[in-house]
C-alpha positions as CSV (number, residue, x, y, z in Angstrom):
1,M,29.4,-18.9,-33.0
2,S,27.1,-15.9,-32.4
3,G,24.1,-18.2,-32.7
4,G,25.0,-20.1,-35.8
5,I,27.6,-21.7,-38.0
6,T,30.7,-19.6,-38.8
7,I,33.2,-20.3,-41.6
8,A,36.7,-19.8,-40.2
9,R,40.3,-20.4,-41.1
10,V,42.3,-22.7,-38.8
11,V,45.5,-21.0,-37.5
12,D,46.9,-23.7,-35.3
13,V,46.0,-27.1,-34.0
14,E,46.6,-28.2,-30.5
15,S,46.0,-31.5,-28.7
16,S,42.3,-30.9,-28.0
17,R,41.7,-27.4,-29.2
18,V,42.1,-25.3,-32.3
19,R,42.9,-21.7,-32.8
20,V,40.9,-20.1,-35.6
21,A,40.7,-16.7,-37.2
22,V,37.0,-15.8,-37.1
23,R,37.3,-12.3,-38.6
24,R,40.0,-9.7,-39.3
25,K,42.5,-9.6,-36.4
26,K,40.2,-11.6,-34.2
27,E,41.0,-15.2,-33.1
28,A,39.5,-17.7,-30.8
29,R,40.6,-21.0,-29.1
30,L,37.9,-23.6,-29.3
31,P,37.4,-27.3,-28.4
32,A,38.1,-29.4,-31.4
33,E,34.6,-31.0,-31.2
34,R,33.0,-27.7,-32.2
35,I,34.3,-28.1,-35.7
36,L,31.3,-29.4,-37.7
37,L,33.0,-29.8,-41.0
38,S,36.6,-29.7,-42.2
39,T,36.6,-28.6,-45.9
40,Q,40.2,-29.6,-46.7
41,V,40.4,-26.2,-48.5
42,F,43.5,-24.3,-47.6
43,A,43.5,-20.5,-47.5
44,E,46.4,-18.1,-46.9
45,G,44.5,-15.1,-45.7
46,D,41.2,-13.5,-45.0
47,E,40.5,-12.6,-48.6
48,Q,40.4,-16.2,-49.7
49,V,38.1,-17.1,-46.7
50,A,35.8,-14.3,-47.7
51,E,35.7,-15.6,-51.3
52,F,35.0,-19.1,-50.1
53,R,32.2,-17.8,-47.8
54,K,30.6,-15.8,-50.6
55,Q,30.6,-18.9,-53.0
56,S,29.0,-21.0,-50.2
57,E,26.4,-18.4,-49.4
58,D,25.5,-18.0,-53.1
59,I,25.0,-21.8,-53.5
60,A,23.0,-21.9,-50.2
61,S,20.5,-19.3,-51.5
62,E,19.5,-21.8,-54.2
63,V,19.4,-25.0,-52.0
64,D,15.8,-26.4,-51.5
65,I,15.9,-28.5,-48.4
66,S,12.3,-29.5,-48.9
67,E,13.4,-31.6,-52.0
68,L,15.9,-33.5,-49.8
69,W,13.3,-34.0,-47.1
70,E,10.7,-35.4,-49.5
71,V,13.3,-38.0,-50.6
72,V,13.9,-39.3,-47.0
73,S,10.7,-38.3,-45.1
74,D,9.1,-41.7,-45.3
75,E,11.9,-43.2,-43.1
76,Q,12.2,-41.8,-39.6
77,I,15.9,-42.6,-39.2
78,A,18.9,-40.4,-38.6
79,Y,21.1,-39.6,-41.6
80,S,24.7,-38.4,-41.3
81,F,25.6,-35.2,-43.0
82,A,27.8,-37.0,-45.5
83,D,24.8,-39.2,-46.5
84,L,22.5,-36.1,-47.0
85,A,25.2,-34.3,-49.0
86,D,25.6,-37.3,-51.3
87,L,21.9,-37.6,-51.7
88,Y,21.5,-34.0,-52.6
89,W,24.6,-33.2,-54.6
90,G,25.8,-36.7,-55.7
91,A,29.2,-38.3,-55.2
92,D,31.2,-35.4,-56.7
93,V,30.0,-32.9,-54.0
94,T,32.4,-29.9,-53.7
95,P,33.4,-28.3,-50.4
96,T,31.4,-25.1,-51.1
97,Q,28.3,-27.3,-51.8
98,Q,28.9,-29.2,-48.6
99,V,29.1,-25.9,-46.6
100,A,26.1,-24.5,-48.4
101,L,24.0,-27.6,-47.4
102,L,25.3,-27.4,-43.8
103,L,24.4,-23.7,-43.6
104,C,20.8,-24.5,-44.8
105,L,20.4,-27.3,-42.3
106,D,21.7,-25.1,-39.5
107,R,19.6,-22.1,-40.3
108,D,16.2,-23.8,-40.7
109,A,15.2,-26.7,-38.6
110,L,11.8,-27.0,-40.4
111,Y,12.5,-30.3,-42.2
112,F,15.3,-32.0,-40.2
113,E,15.9,-32.3,-36.5
114,D,19.6,-32.1,-35.7
115,G,20.6,-34.6,-33.0
116,K,23.8,-36.2,-31.8
117,T,23.2,-39.2,-34.0
118,G,22.6,-37.2,-37.2
119,Y,19.7,-35.5,-39.0
120,T,16.2,-37.0,-38.6
121,P,13.4,-36.0,-41.1
122,R,10.5,-34.5,-39.3
123,A,7.0,-36.0,-39.6
124,P,4.8,-34.5,-42.4
125,D,2.1,-33.2,-40.0
126,A,4.8,-31.5,-37.9
127,V,6.2,-29.8,-41.0
128,E,2.7,-28.7,-42.1
129,E,2.0,-27.3,-38.6
130,T,5.2,-25.3,-38.6
131,L,4.6,-23.9,-42.1
132,A,1.1,-22.8,-41.1
133,R,2.5,-21.1,-38.0
134,R,5.2,-19.4,-40.0
135,N,2.6,-18.2,-42.5
136,R,0.5,-16.8,-39.7
137,Q,3.5,-15.1,-38.2
138,A,4.3,-13.6,-41.6
139,Q,0.8,-12.4,-42.0
140,Q,0.8,-10.9,-38.6
141,A,4.1,-9.2,-39.3
142,T,2.5,-7.6,-42.4
143,E,-0.6,-6.6,-40.4
144,A,1.7,-5.1,-37.7
145,D,3.6,-3.1,-40.3
146,D,0.3,-1.8,-41.8
147,L,-0.9,-0.8,-38.4
148,V,2.3,1.1,-37.7
149,K,1.9,3.1,-41.0
150,D,-1.7,4.0,-40.1
151,L,-0.9,4.9,-36.5
152,Q,1.9,7.2,-37.7
153,S,-0.6,9.0,-39.9
154,G,-2.9,9.4,-36.8
155,A,-5.5,6.9,-37.8
156,L,-6.6,3.3,-37.3
157,P,-7.1,0.9,-40.2
158,T,-10.7,1.0,-41.5
159,T,-11.2,-2.6,-40.3
160,L,-8.9,-4.0,-37.6
161,T,-7.8,-7.6,-37.9
162,P,-7.9,-9.7,-34.7
163,H,-4.1,-9.4,-34.5
164,Q,-4.2,-5.6,-34.9
165,Q,-6.9,-5.4,-32.3
166,M,-4.7,-7.4,-29.9
167,L,-1.9,-5.0,-30.6
168,I,-4.1,-2.0,-29.8
169,D,-5.3,-3.6,-26.7
170,S,-1.7,-4.4,-25.7
171,M,-0.7,-0.8,-26.4
172,R,-3.5,0.4,-24.1
173,D,-2.3,-1.9,-21.3
174,Y,1.3,-0.8,-21.8
175,A,0.3,2.8,-21.7
176,A,-1.1,2.1,-18.3
177,F,1.4,-0.4,-16.8
178,G,4.6,0.3,-18.7
179,D,7.3,-2.4,-18.3
180,D,5.2,-4.2,-15.7
181,Y,2.9,-5.2,-18.5
182,T,3.4,-8.9,-19.5
183,R,3.5,-8.1,-23.2
184,S,5.6,-5.0,-22.9
185,A,8.3,-6.4,-25.2
186,L,5.8,-7.0,-28.0
187,V,4.5,-3.4,-27.7
188,K,8.0,-1.9,-27.5
189,A,9.0,-3.7,-30.6
190,L,6.1,-2.2,-32.4
191,L,6.7,1.3,-31.0
192,N,10.4,1.2,-32.0
193,K,9.3,1.0,-35.6
194,M,7.8,4.5,-35.3
195,E,9.3,7.9,-35.7
196,R,9.2,9.5,-32.3
197,S,10.2,12.6,-30.4
198,T,10.3,11.1,-26.9
199,G,12.4,8.3,-25.6
200,N,9.7,7.3,-23.2
201,L,8.0,4.5,-25.0
202,Q,5.1,4.3,-22.4
203,R,4.4,8.0,-23.1
204,L,4.7,7.4,-26.8
205,A,2.1,4.6,-26.6
206,F,-0.3,7.0,-24.9
207,N,0.3,9.7,-27.4
208,V,-0.2,7.3,-30.4
209,L,-3.5,6.1,-29.0
210,V,-4.6,9.7,-28.4
211,N,-3.7,10.7,-32.0
212,C,-5.7,7.9,-33.5
213,G,-8.7,8.5,-31.3
214,E,-8.4,5.4,-29.2
215,F,-7.7,7.5,-26.1
216,A,-9.0,10.9,-25.1
217,P,-6.3,13.4,-24.5
218,D,-7.2,13.4,-20.8
219,E,-7.7,9.6,-20.7
220,P,-7.6,8.3,-17.1
221,I,-5.3,5.4,-17.6
222,E,-5.2,5.0,-13.9
223,L,-8.5,3.2,-14.2
224,V,-7.0,0.6,-16.5
225,R,-4.0,0.3,-14.2
226,D,-6.1,-0.3,-11.1
227,D,-8.7,-2.5,-13.0
228,I,-11.6,-0.2,-12.1
229,A,-14.8,-1.3,-13.6
230,T,-16.6,1.7,-15.2
231,E,-19.8,-0.2,-16.2
232,F,-22.1,-2.5,-14.4
233,S,-22.9,-6.0,-15.6
234,D,-26.3,-6.7,-17.1
235,D,-27.1,-8.9,-14.1
236,A,-26.3,-6.1,-11.6
237,L,-28.3,-3.5,-13.6
238,A,-31.3,-6.0,-13.7
239,A,-31.0,-6.7,-10.0
240,S,-31.0,-3.0,-9.2
241,E,-34.3,-2.5,-11.0
242,I,-36.1,-5.1,-9.0
243,V,-34.8,-4.1,-5.5
244,N,-37.9,-3.8,-3.4
245,E,-37.9,-1.1,-0.8
246,I,-41.6,-1.5,-0.2
247,T,-41.0,-4.7,1.8
248,L,-38.6,-2.9,4.1
249,L,-40.9,0.0,4.6
250,A,-43.8,-2.4,5.5
251,D,-41.7,-4.1,8.2
252,L,-43.6,-3.8,11.5
253,D,-40.4,-4.0,13.5
254,R,-39.3,-0.6,12.1
255,T,-40.0,2.4,14.1
256,D,-42.0,5.1,12.2
257,L,-40.1,8.3,12.5
258,T,-41.7,10.0,9.5
259,A,-43.2,12.7,11.7
260,L,-39.7,13.7,12.9
261,P,-38.4,16.9,11.1
262,T,-35.5,15.5,9.2
263,F,-33.1,16.9,6.6
264,T,-29.9,16.0,4.6
265,I,-26.9,18.2,4.1
266,D,-24.5,17.5,1.2
267,D,-22.7,19.1,-1.7
268,A,-25.1,20.7,-4.1
269,D,-24.7,18.1,-6.8
270,T,-24.8,15.0,-4.5
271,Q,-27.3,12.3,-5.6
272,D,-26.4,9.5,-3.2
273,R,-27.6,10.9,0.1
274,D,-27.0,8.3,2.7
275,D,-27.3,10.3,6.0
276,A,-30.0,12.6,7.4
277,L,-30.2,14.6,10.7
278,S,-33.0,15.5,13.1
279,L,-33.0,17.4,16.4
280,E,-35.7,17.6,19.1
281,K,-35.7,19.5,22.3
282,L,-36.4,17.4,25.4
283,P,-38.1,18.9,28.4
284,D,-36.6,18.3,31.8
285,E,-38.6,17.5,34.9
286,D,-39.5,21.2,35.3
287,G,-40.7,21.5,31.7
288,D,-37.7,23.4,30.4
289,A,-36.1,22.3,27.1
290,E,-32.4,21.9,28.1
291,N,-31.6,18.5,26.6
292,Y,-31.8,17.4,23.0
293,R,-32.4,14.2,21.1
294,L,-30.1,14.1,18.1
295,G,-31.2,11.8,15.4
296,I,-28.6,10.5,12.9
297,H,-30.4,8.4,10.2
298,I,-28.4,6.3,7.8
299,T,-30.1,4.8,4.8
300,D,-30.5,1.1,5.4
301,A,-28.6,-0.1,2.4
302,G,-27.4,-3.2,4.2
303,A,-31.0,-4.4,4.5
304,L,-32.1,-3.2,1.1
305,I,-29.4,-5.3,-0.5
306,P,-29.3,-8.9,0.8
307,R,-26.0,-10.5,1.7
308,G,-24.7,-12.7,-1.1
309,S,-26.9,-11.1,-3.8
310,V,-25.6,-10.0,-7.2
311,L,-25.5,-6.4,-5.9
312,D,-23.8,-7.3,-2.7
313,E,-21.1,-9.1,-4.7
314,E,-20.7,-6.2,-7.1
315,A,-20.3,-3.8,-4.1
316,D,-17.8,-6.2,-2.5
317,R,-15.8,-6.3,-5.7
318,R,-15.8,-2.5,-6.2
319,M,-15.4,-1.7,-2.4
320,A,-16.3,1.9,-2.8
321,S,-17.5,4.7,-5.1
322,L,-14.8,6.5,-6.9
323,Y,-14.8,10.3,-7.2
324,T,-12.6,12.1,-9.7
325,P,-13.1,15.7,-11.2
326,D,-14.4,14.3,-14.5
327,R,-16.4,11.3,-13.5
328,K,-18.1,9.4,-10.7
329,I,-18.0,5.6,-10.6
330,P,-20.6,4.5,-8.1
331,M,-20.3,1.3,-6.0
332,L,-23.9,0.5,-6.7
333,P,-26.1,1.1,-9.8
334,T,-27.8,4.5,-9.7
335,A,-31.2,2.8,-9.5
336,V,-30.2,2.1,-5.9
337,S,-27.6,4.7,-5.0
338,H,-29.5,7.7,-6.6
339,D,-33.1,6.4,-6.1
340,K,-34.3,3.6,-3.9
341,G,-31.4,3.9,-1.4
342,S,-31.0,7.7,-1.4
343,L,-32.7,9.8,1.3
344,E,-34.4,12.1,-1.1
345,A,-36.6,14.8,0.2
346,G,-40.3,13.8,0.5
347,K,-39.6,10.0,0.0
348,R,-40.3,7.3,2.6
349,R,-37.0,5.4,3.2
350,A,-35.8,2.6,5.4
351,A,-33.0,3.7,7.7
352,L,-30.9,2.7,10.7
353,S,-31.4,5.5,13.2
354,L,-29.2,6.4,16.1
355,L,-31.1,8.6,18.6
356,A,-28.8,10.2,21.2
357,D,-29.9,12.2,24.1
358,I,-27.4,15.0,24.8
359,N,-27.3,18.0,27.2
360,A,-26.2,21.5,26.3
361,D,-22.7,20.7,27.4
362,G,-22.3,17.9,25.0
363,E,-22.7,15.1,27.6
364,I,-24.3,11.9,26.2
365,I,-27.2,11.0,28.5
366,G,-28.1,7.9,26.6
367,F,-28.7,6.5,23.1
368,E,-30.6,3.9,21.3
369,V,-30.2,2.3,17.8
370,K,-33.3,1.1,15.9
371,P,-34.4,0.2,12.4
372,S,-36.7,3.0,11.2
373,V,-38.7,4.6,8.4
374,I,-38.0,8.3,7.9
375,V,-39.0,11.0,5.4
376,S,-36.5,13.8,4.8
377,D,-38.1,17.2,4.7
378,A,-35.4,19.0,2.9
379,A,-32.2,18.3,0.9
380,L,-29.8,21.2,1.8
381,S,-26.5,22.0,0.3
382,Y,-23.7,23.1,2.6
383,D,-24.0,26.7,1.5
384,E,-27.8,26.6,2.2
385,A,-27.2,25.1,5.6
386,N,-24.6,27.8,6.4
387,S,-27.1,30.5,5.4
388,A,-29.8,28.9,7.6
389,I,-27.4,28.8,10.6
390,S,-26.5,32.5,10.3
391,T,-29.9,33.9,9.1
392,G,-32.4,34.3,11.9
393,D,-35.5,34.4,9.6
394,H,-34.5,31.3,7.6
395,S,-37.2,28.5,7.8
396,H,-34.6,26.0,9.1
397,H,-32.7,28.5,11.3
398,D,-33.9,27.4,14.8
399,M,-33.1,23.7,14.3
400,L,-29.8,24.2,12.5
401,A,-28.5,26.9,14.8
402,S,-29.3,24.7,17.8
403,L,-27.7,21.7,16.1
404,H,-24.6,23.8,15.3
405,T,-24.3,24.9,18.9
406,L,-24.7,21.4,20.1
407,T,-22.1,19.9,17.8
408,E,-19.7,22.7,18.9
409,A,-20.1,21.4,22.4
410,L,-19.5,17.8,21.2
411,K,-16.3,18.9,19.4
412,R,-15.1,20.6,22.6
413,K,-15.6,17.4,24.5
414,R,-13.6,15.4,22.0
415,E,-10.8,18.0,22.0
416,A,-10.7,17.8,25.7
417,A,-10.2,14.1,25.3
418,G,-7.2,14.7,23.0
419,A,-8.8,15.0,19.5
420,V,-6.7,16.8,17.0
421,G,-8.3,18.5,14.0
422,I,-6.6,19.9,11.0
423,D,-8.9,22.2,9.1
424,R,-7.0,22.3,5.9
425,A,-9.0,23.6,2.9
426,E,-9.8,21.3,0.1
427,L,-10.0,21.7,-3.6
428,L,-13.4,21.2,-5.4
429,I,-12.5,20.5,-9.0
430,K,-15.2,20.2,-11.7
431,V,-14.5,19.4,-15.3
432,V,-17.0,21.3,-17.4
433,S,-15.3,20.2,-20.6
434,P,-11.7,19.2,-21.5
435,D,-10.9,22.9,-22.0
436,D,-13.0,24.3,-19.1
437,V,-12.0,23.3,-15.6
438,D,-13.6,24.9,-12.6
439,V,-11.6,25.0,-9.4
440,K,-12.9,26.2,-6.0
441,V,-11.3,26.1,-2.6
442,V,-13.7,24.8,0.0
443,Q,-13.1,25.6,3.7
444,R,-13.7,22.5,5.7
445,N,-14.2,24.5,8.9
446,S,-17.5,26.1,7.6
447,P,-20.2,25.7,10.2
448,A,-22.3,23.3,8.2
449,R,-19.4,21.0,7.2
450,E,-18.1,20.9,10.8
451,M,-21.7,20.2,12.1
452,V,-22.2,17.2,9.7
453,A,-18.7,15.9,10.4
454,E,-19.3,16.0,14.1
455,C,-22.6,14.1,13.8
456,M,-20.9,11.4,11.8
457,V,-18.1,11.0,14.3
458,L,-20.7,10.8,17.1
459,C,-22.7,8.2,15.2
460,N,-19.7,6.0,14.4
461,S,-18.3,6.2,17.9
462,L,-21.7,5.3,19.6
463,L,-22.2,2.5,17.1
464,A,-18.8,1.2,18.1
465,S,-19.8,1.3,21.7
466,F,-23.0,-0.5,20.8
467,C,-21.0,-3.3,19.2
468,A,-18.4,-3.5,21.9
469,E,-20.9,-3.8,24.7
470,R,-22.7,-6.7,23.0
471,D,-19.6,-8.5,21.6
472,I,-20.8,-8.0,18.0
473,P,-18.0,-8.7,15.6
474,A,-16.9,-5.3,14.1
475,S,-14.2,-3.6,12.3
476,Y,-12.8,-1.0,14.6
477,R,-10.6,1.9,13.5
478,S,-8.0,3.0,16.0
479,Q,-5.1,5.5,16.0
480,S,-2.6,6.6,18.6
481,A,-2.8,10.2,19.7
482,P,-0.2,12.4,18.0
483,D,2.4,14.0,20.2
484,L,2.4,17.7,19.4
485,S,4.4,18.9,22.4
486,D,7.5,19.8,20.5
487,L,6.1,20.6,17.0
488,G,9.0,22.9,16.2
489,A,11.8,20.5,17.0
490,G,14.3,20.2,14.2
491,L,13.4,23.5,12.6
492,P,16.1,26.1,12.0
493,P,16.4,28.8,14.7
494,G,14.0,31.7,14.2
495,V,11.2,29.8,12.5
496,E,7.8,30.9,13.7
497,I,5.2,28.1,13.3
498,G,2.2,30.4,14.1
499,E,-1.2,29.5,15.6
500,D,-2.5,28.2,12.3
501,G,-1.6,28.0,8.6
502,P,0.1,25.6,6.1
503,L,3.3,25.1,8.1
504,R,1.6,24.1,11.3
505,Q,-0.8,21.8,9.5
506,Y,2.1,20.2,7.6
507,L,4.1,19.6,10.8
508,M,1.0,18.2,12.6
509,M,0.1,15.9,9.8
510,R,3.6,14.4,9.9
511,R,3.0,13.5,13.6
512,F,-0.1,11.4,12.9
513,A,0.4,7.6,12.9
514,P,-1.5,5.6,10.3
515,A,-5.0,4.5,11.4
516,D,-5.2,0.8,12.3
517,T,-8.1,-1.7,11.6
518,R,-8.8,-4.4,14.2
519,T,-11.6,-6.5,15.5
520,A,-11.2,-5.4,19.1
521,P,-12.2,-1.9,20.3
522,A,-9.4,0.5,20.8
523,P,-9.2,4.3,21.2
524,H,-9.0,6.5,18.2
525,G,-6.6,9.2,19.5
526,G,-6.9,11.5,16.5
527,L,-10.7,11.7,17.0
528,G,-10.6,11.6,20.8
529,V,-13.1,8.7,21.1
530,P,-12.8,5.4,23.0
531,A,-13.8,3.3,20.0
532,Y,-14.8,4.0,16.4
533,I,-16.3,2.1,13.4
534,Q,-17.4,3.3,10.0
535,A,-21.0,2.7,9.1
536,T,-22.4,6.0,7.9
537,S,-21.7,5.8,4.2
538,P,-23.3,2.4,3.1
539,L,-24.1,3.6,-0.4
540,R,-20.5,4.6,-1.0
541,R,-18.3,2.2,1.0
542,Y,-18.7,-1.5,1.3
543,P,-17.2,-1.9,4.8
544,D,-19.8,0.6,6.0
545,M,-22.6,-1.4,4.4
546,V,-21.3,-4.6,6.0
547,M,-21.2,-3.0,9.5
548,Q,-24.6,-1.5,9.0
549,R,-26.0,-4.9,7.9
550,Q,-24.4,-6.5,10.9
551,I,-26.1,-4.1,13.4
552,T,-29.5,-4.2,11.7
553,H,-29.4,-8.0,11.7
554,Y,-28.5,-8.1,15.4
555,L,-31.4,-5.7,16.3
556,S,-33.9,-8.0,14.5
557,T,-32.5,-11.4,15.6
558,G,-30.2,-10.8,18.6
559,E,-27.4,-12.6,16.7
560,P,-24.6,-11.2,14.5
561,L,-24.7,-11.9,10.7
562,Y,-21.0,-11.9,10.2
563,S,-18.3,-13.7,12.1
564,V,-15.0,-12.3,13.2
565,E,-13.4,-14.0,10.3
566,D,-15.9,-12.5,7.8
567,I,-15.3,-9.0,9.2
568,T,-11.5,-9.5,9.1
569,S,-11.6,-10.6,5.5
570,V,-13.7,-7.6,4.4
571,A,-11.5,-5.1,6.4
572,G,-8.3,-6.5,5.0
573,R,-9.4,-6.3,1.4
574,A,-10.9,-2.9,2.0
575,D,-7.7,-1.5,3.4
576,M,-5.8,-2.4,0.3
577,Q,-8.4,-1.4,-2.2
578,L,-9.4,1.9,-0.6
579,R,-5.8,2.9,-0.2
580,A,-5.3,2.3,-4.0
581,M,-8.5,4.1,-4.8
582,G,-7.5,7.1,-2.7
583,K,-4.2,7.3,-4.5
584,L,-6.0,7.2,-7.8
585,E,-8.4,10.0,-6.8
586,D,-5.4,12.1,-5.7
587,E,-3.6,11.6,-9.0
588,R,-6.7,12.6,-11.0
589,R,-7.2,15.7,-8.9
590,R,-3.6,16.6,-9.3
591,Y,-3.9,16.1,-13.1
592,W,-7.0,18.3,-13.5
593,L,-5.5,21.1,-11.3
594,L,-2.4,21.1,-13.4
595,K,-4.6,21.1,-16.5
596,F,-6.4,24.2,-15.0
597,F,-3.0,25.9,-14.5
598,K,-2.0,25.0,-18.1
599,L,-5.2,26.2,-19.7
600,R,-4.9,29.6,-17.8
601,M,-1.3,30.0,-19.1
602,E,-2.3,29.1,-22.7
603,K,-5.2,31.6,-22.7
604,A,-3.1,34.4,-21.5
605,P,0.5,33.6,-22.3
606,D,1.7,37.2,-21.7
607,D,-0.1,37.7,-18.3
608,E,2.7,37.4,-15.7
609,E,0.2,37.6,-12.9
610,I,-1.6,34.4,-14.0
611,A,1.7,32.5,-13.9
612,S,2.7,34.0,-10.5
613,F,1.8,32.1,-7.3
614,Q,2.3,33.1,-3.6
615,A,3.6,30.1,-1.6
616,I,4.5,29.2,2.0
617,V,7.7,27.3,2.5
618,L,7.2,24.0,4.4
619,E,10.7,22.4,4.0
620,N,14.0,23.8,2.5
621,Q,16.9,21.5,3.0
622,P,20.3,22.0,1.3
623,R,20.8,20.3,-2.1
624,R,17.1,19.5,-2.4
625,S,14.1,21.1,-3.9
626,A,12.0,22.8,-1.3
627,M,8.5,21.8,-0.4
628,L,5.9,24.6,-0.5
629,E,2.2,25.0,-0.4
630,L,0.5,27.5,-2.7
631,T,-1.3,30.2,-0.8
632,D,-4.4,30.4,-3.0
633,Y,-4.7,26.6,-3.4
634,P,-4.2,23.8,-0.8
635,F,-1.6,22.2,-3.2
636,R,2.0,21.3,-2.5
637,V,4.7,21.8,-5.0
638,R,8.5,21.7,-5.2
639,A,11.0,24.3,-6.4
640,R,14.6,25.2,-5.9
641,L,15.1,28.0,-3.3
642,P,18.1,29.7,-1.8
643,D,19.2,27.9,1.3
644,A,18.7,31.1,3.4
645,I,14.9,30.9,3.0
646,L,13.3,29.3,6.1
647,P,10.2,27.3,6.6
648,G,7.2,29.5,7.1
649,E,8.4,32.3,4.8
650,S,6.3,33.5,1.9
651,V,7.8,33.5,-1.5
652,V,6.6,34.1,-5.1
653,L,6.9,31.3,-7.7
654,R,6.4,31.5,-11.4
655,L,4.9,28.6,-13.2
656,H,7.3,27.8,-16.0
657,S,5.6,24.8,-17.5
658,V,3.3,21.9,-16.9
659,D,3.9,18.2,-17.9
660,L,0.5,16.5,-17.7
661,W,2.0,13.0,-18.5
662,E,4.4,13.3,-15.5
663,K,1.7,15.3,-13.5
664,R,4.4,17.8,-12.7
665,A,4.4,21.6,-12.5
666,N,7.8,23.3,-13.0
667,F,7.9,26.3,-10.7
668,I,10.8,28.8,-10.5
669,H,11.5,31.1,-7.6
670,V,10.9,34.6,-9.0
671,L,14.1,36.1,-7.4
672,D,16.2,33.4,-8.9
673,E,15.2,34.3,-12.4
């Protein structure tokens, strides 16, 4: 009973069952065959049973089963319990001696195997193997106890044994995966030996690893959870060093566009520049320059990196570059993404160029796609491009101002076709150091950002048309157009949505259906285009590299490189991986913004203004925390509000505390305090 032999007093005997007293005031009715030994010792009460048990246990503590095993181990036959008792104790064996031997045989099956026909001695090699395993387990238990002592003092052993290293590695995985980790029981048993101030063992594992220096306080355990490779293999690094862009540049089938004034526009610290722009005025029949030739030049990473190569397999495995506030994990080694494949100013680079002839009203007169060689004349930041657009004497003003005017016409055409844009600001978070986080709010509707975005939409939509017209297998992105006709439906009476702002943007985003990936062209209602692919970020996204390689190969051979099945496989894997990577990036941005708030509070704990935030109410349903967006930061939070406060209203919140482990900020409505 309870996993082992129990000494009990028989209270009553029935035909096939017995009633026994197993402990004070506790009885059980059991089948008679569960009685292993009848001692013929009679007891009147529990005290006598307890004394008998003590005597048997005392004798059992001195029994050496190995001596008995050595006597009978040469013969692999089954012995009855009576035979073993006689062999060990002699003919005058007492009931307490019998029980002691039975307890030992039951508690340790090292030497004898208990079967229905009796007790069979185990083979010497089996005994030796079991003893060795037990010794290892005992040694590992000692090493685990030593590790716990060191970890509780905030350190690691000077030299980790293999078992201790395994425990540390397991603790790392448990900190990332929690109970989903296959060895979670092992880690939890270790953590339960420690003194702790939290009942969350996963959080305790993280804190222990931080205290001993195995984790940084801001360790991105999401990378462990999502199995994100942070380093490249030696083979991939070696392959990146021998990538030969000279061969591509010497290809006579490439159109030389190096004389074309070309520039890139990116964030100031961007190093993987994969798209460049150019603009020419085209004279009409009367000699007036009314039409334009817009050039969108994408670095030809698909041709630079051959299909099936080490680098192609590495990019396929990673699927995209990962961007978080404290690190960037590129899809390709920097020798390619920052050097040989990047459209750096003044460098000859192989590109896939789309040249579109457009009139001043944004009408596409015609376009062509061709492999090319270009030289970027300037690498501009968005701020520099904005300045050039607005400043008449800027060296790039004429071209950028004309391009901005042209892309505004293109945008109007898309909006007339049903495109819906949401110009929600975004956070630009940069980690200078763990205690210094820089946060800026970037307006996505700045002239330069809108101009570049419009060019990329044009390029991807025209490339989609190119593929569709020629039956080139492609991965098309489609989306049904959102219905915004009754945007205020369901809101309480009196709520004003307004022409723009967080509430309108929130309600609009809820109307968007998820984008779909398919191998047949279909409209993208959100963008207002008849077909759409993604091929403008081949240094950063593997599906873009595949589509670019598909088009480049078709231009040179007249045949597609990838089949429909190939494209479907890449697209399916990309959907899953990119969704997970996007979630990871969101989590890390949230973490560092909350750290930014926390640091500000800690530096000025008495400054009420720092802890106060204006916010716009997005939802406020009874018996639920309201959803709000901070006015100064495009960041949504939850807080309890009075039911009378309506969506669209502005309120003041006070940041009470930040929990970085939970990635949660606790806001309190100021009037509720």
